[in-house]
LUMNU-421088 format. One record per residue (C-alpha): residue in three letters; chain; z, x, y negated. Coordinates in nm, 2 decimals, m for minus. Layout:
! LUMNU-421088
r; c; z; x; y
ALA; A; Z; X; Y
...
END
This chain:
! LUMNU-421088
r; c; z; x; y
MET; A; m23.01; m0.59; m12.19
PHE; A; m22.78; m0.45; m11.92
VAL; A; m22.65; m0.70; m11.66
SER; A; m22.34; m0.66; m11.45
VAL; A; m22.32; m0.87; m11.14
VAL; A; m21.96; m0.91; m11.02
ILE; A; m21.91; m1.01; m10.66
PRO; A; m21.56; m1.04; m10.51
THR; A; m21.56; m1.02; m10.13
TYR; A; m21.31; m1.05; m9.84
ASN; A; m21.42; m1.00; m9.48
ARG; A; m21.77; m1.13; m9.53
LEU; A; m21.98; m0.83; m9.44
ALA; A; m22.26; m1.01; m9.25
ILE; A; m22.36; m1.25; m9.53
LEU; A; m22.27; m0.99; m9.80
GLU; A; m22.55; m0.77; m9.67
LYS; A; m22.80; m1.05; m9.72
CYS; A; m22.65; m1.12; m10.06
LEU; A; m22.69; m0.76; m10.17
LEU; A; m23.04; m0.72; m10.03
ALA; A; m23.16; m1.02; m10.23
LEU; A; m23.01; m0.87; m10.55
GLU; A; m23.17; m0.54; m10.48
HIS; A; m23.51; m0.71; m10.47
GLN; A; m23.50; m0.87; m10.81
LYS; A; m23.82; m0.90; m11.02
ILE; A; m23.72; m0.74; m11.34
PHE; A; m23.93; m0.79; m11.65
SER; A; m23.89; m0.72; m12.02
GLU; A; m23.56; m0.91; m12.07
ILE; A; m23.35; m0.68; m11.86
ASN; A; m23.33; m0.31; m11.91
GLU; A; m23.10; m0.24; m11.62
TYR; A; m22.85; m0.40; m11.39
GLU; A; m22.56; m0.31; m11.17
ILE; A; m22.39; m0.49; m10.88
LEU; A; m22.01; m0.45; m10.87
VAL; A; m21.88; m0.54; m10.52
VAL; A; m21.50; m0.57; m10.55
ASP; A; m21.36; m0.55; m10.20
ASP; A; m21.04; m0.76; m10.20
GLY; A; m20.86; m0.57; m9.92
SER; A; m21.10; m0.65; m9.64
ASP; A; m21.01; m0.53; m9.29
ASP; A; m21.36; m0.55; m9.15
ALA; A; m21.62; m0.28; m9.20
THR; A; m21.73; m0.38; m9.55
CYS; A; m21.63; m0.06; m9.73
SER; A; m21.75; 0.18; m9.47
PHE; A; m22.08; 0.00; m9.44
LEU; A; m22.15; 0.01; m9.81
GLU; A; m22.06; 0.37; m9.83
SER; A; m22.29; 0.46; m9.54
LYS; A; m22.58; 0.25; m9.68
SER; A; m22.57; 0.36; m10.04
ASP; A; m22.94; 0.45; m10.03
TYR; A; m23.03; 0.09; m9.94
PHE; A; m22.82; m0.05; m10.23
PRO; A; m22.89; 0.18; m10.53
HIS; A; m22.75; m0.08; m10.78
VAL; A; m22.42; m0.13; m10.60
ARG; A; m22.09; 0.01; m10.71
LEU; A; m21.80; m0.04; m10.47
ILE; A; m21.46; m0.11; m10.61
ARG; A; m21.16; m0.15; m10.39
GLN; A; m20.83; m0.33; m10.44
ASP; A; m20.54; m0.45; m10.23
HIS; A; m20.57; m0.81; m10.13
ALA; A; m20.49; m1.01; m10.45
GLY; A; m20.74; m1.30; m10.45
PRO; A; m21.09; m1.36; m10.61
GLY; A; m20.96; m1.40; m10.96
ALA; A; m20.80; m1.06; m10.97
ALA; A; m21.11; m0.91; m10.80
ARG; A; m21.34; m1.06; m11.07
ASN; A; m21.11; m0.93; m11.34
LYS; A; m21.13; m0.58; m11.20
GLY; A; m21.51; m0.61; m11.18
VAL; A; m21.53; m0.71; m11.54
VAL; A; m21.31; m0.43; m11.66
GLU; A; m21.51; m0.18; m11.46
SER; A; m21.85; m0.32; m11.57
ILE; A; m22.08; m0.16; m11.83
GLY; A; m22.32; m0.45; m11.89
ASP; A; m22.32; m0.68; m12.19
VAL; A; m22.38; m0.98; m11.97
ILE; A; m22.17; m1.07; m11.67
VAL; A; m22.31; m1.26; m11.38
PHE; A; m22.06; m1.40; m11.12
ILE; A; m22.17; m1.50; m10.77
ASP; A; m21.98; m1.52; m10.45
SER; A; m22.05; m1.29; m10.16
ASP; A; m22.19; m1.56; m9.94
LEU; A; m22.47; m1.65; m10.19
VAL; A; m22.83; m1.54; m10.13
VAL; A; m23.04; m1.56; m10.44
THR; A; m23.41; m1.58; m10.52
ASP; A; m23.60; m1.28; m10.66
SER; A; m23.62; m1.43; m11.01
PHE; A; m23.25; m1.51; m11.02
LEU; A; m23.13; m1.25; m11.28
GLU; A; m23.44; m1.30; m11.50
CYS; A; m23.39; m1.68; m11.51
HIS; A; m23.03; m1.64; m11.62
VAL; A; m23.10; m1.39; m11.89
CYS; A; m23.40; m1.58; m12.03
SER; A; m23.20; m1.90; m12.05
LEU; A; m22.91; m1.71; m12.22
LYS; A; m23.13; m1.55; m12.48
LYS; A; m23.30; m1.88; m12.56
ALA; A; m22.96; m2.04; m12.60
TRP; A; m22.82; m1.76; m12.82
LEU; A; m23.12; m1.79; m13.05
LYS; A; m23.08; m2.17; m13.08
ARG; A; m22.71; m2.16; m13.14
GLY; A; m22.70; m1.85; m13.36
ASN; A; m22.41; m1.71; m13.15
ARG; A; m22.34; m1.62; m12.79
VAL; A; m22.07; m1.88; m12.72
CYS; A; m22.23; m2.03; m12.41
PHE; A; m22.30; m1.96; m12.05
THR; A; m22.57; m2.04; m11.80
TYR; A; m22.49; m2.23; m11.48
GLY; A; m22.74; m2.19; m11.19
ALA; A; m22.82; m2.41; m10.90
VAL; A; m22.63; m2.38; m10.57
VAL; A; m22.79; m2.50; m10.25
ASN; A; m22.55; m2.53; m9.95
THR; A; m22.68; m2.42; m9.61
SER; A; m22.56; m2.32; m9.27
ASN; A; m22.89; m2.14; m9.19
PHE; A; m22.79; m1.78; m9.16
VAL; A; m23.12; m1.64; m9.04
ASN; A; m23.32; m1.79; m9.34
PRO; A; m23.08; m1.94; m9.59
THR; A; m23.34; m1.97; m9.87
SER; A; m23.54; m2.22; m9.66
GLU; A; m23.29; m2.49; m9.73
ARG; A; m23.40; m2.77; m9.97
PHE; A; m23.19; m2.89; m10.26
LYS; A; m22.99; m3.20; m10.17
ILE; A; m22.82; m3.46; m10.38
SER; A; m22.49; m3.34; m10.24
ASP; A; m22.56; m3.00; m10.38
TYR; A; m22.54; m3.12; m10.74
SER; A; m22.22; m3.01; m10.91
TRP; A; m22.04; m3.16; m11.21
ALA; A; m21.81; m2.85; m11.24
TYR; A; m21.80; m2.69; m11.58
PHE; A; m21.75; m2.32; m11.49
ALA; A; m21.78; m2.26; m11.12
THR; A; m21.82; m1.89; m11.05
GLY; A; m22.05; m1.92; m10.76
ASN; A; m22.34; m1.89; m11.00
VAL; A; m22.28; m1.83; m11.37
ALA; A; m22.38; m1.58; m11.64
ILE; A; m22.19; m1.52; m11.97
ASP; A; m22.17; m1.27; m12.25
LYS; A; m21.90; m1.02; m12.17
THR; A; m21.74; m1.04; m12.51
VAL; A; m21.71; m1.42; m12.49
LEU; A; m21.56; m1.39; m12.14
THR; A; m21.30; m1.13; m12.24
ASP; A; m21.21; m1.33; m12.55
SER; A; m21.12; m1.61; m12.31
GLY; A; m20.85; m1.40; m12.14
LEU; A; m21.03; m1.36; m11.80
PHE; A; m20.89; m1.52; m11.48
ASP; A; m20.53; m1.61; m11.45
THR; A; m20.39; m1.42; m11.14
ALA; A; m20.12; m1.68; m11.10
PHE; A; m20.38; m1.85; m10.89
SER; A; m20.29; m1.64; m10.59
LEU; A; m20.40; m1.90; m10.32
TYR; A; m20.73; m2.08; m10.27
GLY; A; m20.88; m2.28; m10.55
TRP; A; m20.91; m2.36; m10.92
GLU; A; m20.90; m2.02; m11.08
ASP; A; m21.25; m2.05; m11.21
LEU; A; m21.22; m2.41; m11.34
GLU; A; m20.90; m2.32; m11.52
LEU; A; m21.08; m2.04; m11.70
GLY; A; m21.35; m2.30; m11.77
GLU; A; m21.09; m2.51; m11.95
ARG; A; m21.01; m2.22; m12.18
LEU; A; m21.38; m2.15; m12.24
ARG; A; m21.43; m2.52; m12.32
GLN; A; m21.15; m2.50; m12.58
MET; A; m21.34; m2.21; m12.74
GLY; A; m21.64; m2.44; m12.78
THR; A; m21.84; m2.26; m12.51
GLU; A; m22.15; m2.46; m12.42
LEU; A; m22.27; m2.50; m12.06
ILE; A; m22.65; m2.43; m12.03
ARG; A; m22.79; m2.55; m11.70
CYS; A; m23.03; m2.30; m11.54
PRO; A; m23.18; m2.47; m11.23
LYS; A; m23.43; m2.20; m11.17
ALA; A; m23.16; m1.94; m11.11
VAL; A; m23.11; m2.06; m10.75
GLY; A; m22.84; m1.93; m10.51
TYR; A; m22.81; m2.04; m10.14
HIS; A; m22.45; m2.07; m10.05
TRP; A; m22.41; m2.00; m9.68
HIS; A; m22.12; m2.13; m9.47
PRO; A; m22.11; m2.17; m9.09
ALA; A; m22.18; m2.51; m8.95
LEU; A; m21.87; m2.71; m8.87
GLU; A; m21.69; m2.64; m8.54
LEU; A; m21.38; m2.81; m8.42
ASP; A; m21.18; m2.49; m8.42
GLN; A; m21.23; m2.46; m8.79
ILE; A; m21.03; m2.78; m8.87
PRO; A; m20.68; m2.62; m8.89
GLY; A; m20.81; m2.36; m9.13
LEU; A; m20.97; m2.63; m9.34
VAL; A; m20.64; m2.82; m9.35
ARG; A; m20.46; m2.51; m9.46
LEU; A; m20.71; m2.46; m9.75
GLU; A; m20.66; m2.81; m9.87
ILE; A; m20.28; m2.75; m9.88
GLU; A; m20.34; m2.42; m10.07
ARG; A; m20.58; m2.59; m10.31
ALA; A; m20.32; m2.86; m10.38
LYS; A; m20.06; m2.60; m10.47
MET; A; m20.30; m2.43; m10.71
ALA; A; m20.39; m2.77; m10.85
ILE; A; m20.04; m2.81; m10.98
VAL; A; m20.05; m2.46; m11.14
PHE; A; m20.38; m2.57; m11.31
TYR; A; m20.22; m2.89; m11.43
ARG; A; m19.91; m2.72; m11.56
LYS; A; m20.13; m2.50; m11.78
HIS; A; m20.35; m2.79; m11.89
PRO; A; m20.15; m3.12; m11.87
THR; A; m20.44; m3.34; m11.97
ILE; A; m20.60; m3.66; m11.83
ARG; A; m20.92; m3.46; m11.78
VAL; A; m20.75; m3.20; m11.55
ARG; A; m20.57; m3.48; m11.36
PHE; A; m20.91; m3.63; m11.27
ILE; A; m21.06; m3.28; m11.19
ILE; A; m20.78; m3.21; m10.94
GLN; A; m20.75; m3.57; m10.81
PHE; A; m20.39; m3.61; m10.94
THR; A; m20.43; m3.98; m11.02
LEU; A; m20.32; m4.31; m10.86
PHE; A; m20.69; m4.40; m10.84
HIS; A; m20.76; m4.10; m10.62
ARG; A; m20.45; m4.17; m10.42
PHE; A; m20.56; m4.53; m10.36
ILE; A; m20.92; m4.44; m10.27
TRP; A; m20.83; m4.19; m10.00
GLU; A; m20.54; m4.39; m9.86
PHE; A; m20.78; m4.69; m9.84
LEU; A; m21.06; m4.51; m9.68
THR; A; m20.84; m4.35; m9.42
LEU; A; m20.64; m4.68; m9.35
GLY; A; m20.32; m4.51; m9.48
GLY; A; m20.39; m4.19; m9.28
LEU; A; m20.47; m4.36; m8.95
ILE; A; m20.82; m4.20; m8.98
ASN; A; m20.73; m3.83; m8.98
GLU; A; m20.85; m3.50; m8.86
LEU; A; m20.70; m3.57; m8.51
SER; A; m20.82; m3.92; m8.46
LEU; A; m21.17; m3.82; m8.58
ARG; A; m21.20; m3.54; m8.32
PRO; A; m21.39; m3.75; m8.06
LEU; A; m21.64; m3.87; m8.31
LEU; A; m21.68; m3.53; m8.47
LYS; A; m21.73; m3.37; m8.12
PHE; A; m22.00; m3.63; m8.05
LEU; A; m22.18; m3.56; m8.37
LEU; A; m22.16; m3.18; m8.33
ARG; A; m22.30; m3.20; m7.98
ARG; A; m22.60; m3.38; m8.12
GLY; A; m22.65; m3.13; m8.40
HIS; A; m22.52; m3.35; m8.68
SER; A; m22.28; m3.09; m8.83
VAL; A; m22.35; m3.19; m9.19
LEU; A; m22.26; m3.56; m9.12
ALA; A; m21.95; m3.45; m8.93
MET; A; m21.84; m3.24; m9.22
GLU; A; m21.89; m3.53; m9.47
LEU; A; m21.68; m3.75; m9.24
LEU; A; m21.41; m3.49; m9.21
ARG; A; m21.39; m3.46; m9.59
ILE; A; m21.24; m3.80; m9.61
PRO; A; m20.91; m3.72; m9.44
LEU; A; m20.91; m3.37; m9.59
ASN; A; m20.91; m3.53; m9.93
LEU; A; m20.61; m3.74; m9.84
ILE; A; m20.43; m3.43; m9.72
ASN; A; m20.51; m3.27; m10.05
VAL; A; m20.40; m3.56; m10.27
ARG; A; m20.08; m3.62; m10.08
GLN; A; m19.99; m3.25; m10.10
ILE; A; m20.06; m3.26; m10.48
TYR; A; m19.80; m3.53; m10.52
ARG; A; m19.55; m3.34; m10.30
GLU; A; m19.60; m3.03; m10.51
ALA; A; m19.56; m3.23; m10.83
GLU; A; m19.23; m3.37; m10.71
LEU; A; m19.10; m3.03; m10.60
ASN; A; m19.19; m2.90; m10.95
ARG; A; m18.99; m3.18; m11.11
MET; A; m18.69; m3.10; m10.89
ASN; A; m18.71; m2.74; m10.98
END
């Protein structure tokens, strides 16, 4: 079996190097004949491309593909089109995997194919969130790391023909969020089964929270809300409304927990600063998620109203 790992990236060279080194040191046994790593640079303006070109000897499995900045969905599509494998593995460029990562995905896929009698399924690996840049794989799995998402492209493997039959990623998702779960809805409609593969572990690195990140996090929630309405317009179902938090229940919960917005990213700053000074960045981030969710839900309702007016 030939495996193609598709990785979209945008200005993440430091963690991308760790990601690629981990993929180059895979333990490959009888299930995999060969594999390639397609890094699709989405118009980075850091040194990503020049670094990969100068270090090709260190990354013999890597193929660099360039495109103008068009978002992760378009980048993944380009990687799939350029790939030569019969299985596609999607990971993000800030994910560092274990040395048995590819083998675990492929073994689980082949077992599921045999059981089902077809290839209409995909494997979903475990993702452990960490802010430890030096040694990301030292992080332990936490309850908060468990995901109910159906097709989150941080760590999945799927037969290439099944993937292409779904139509690939919709490039209308030009801002942050939802392009993978929208594809997941189409895969679900095809009867594609999710096979959990907890031994295929990826460690998702992100920097520990700092106060100067807050405006950027607010911007991402606004972008995510805009894309949520794109998602809902394509799939106007109760299920999708709950996925994107476009319900009165979610509106009530976040309004209640923030006292109608009195607890917000500004009023929380002293408490967040206190927690960060004492090294409690995870707790600070969890507290910040409460007003961020309110920002997201309020923006979803604004976007829905604008769409009705238009």
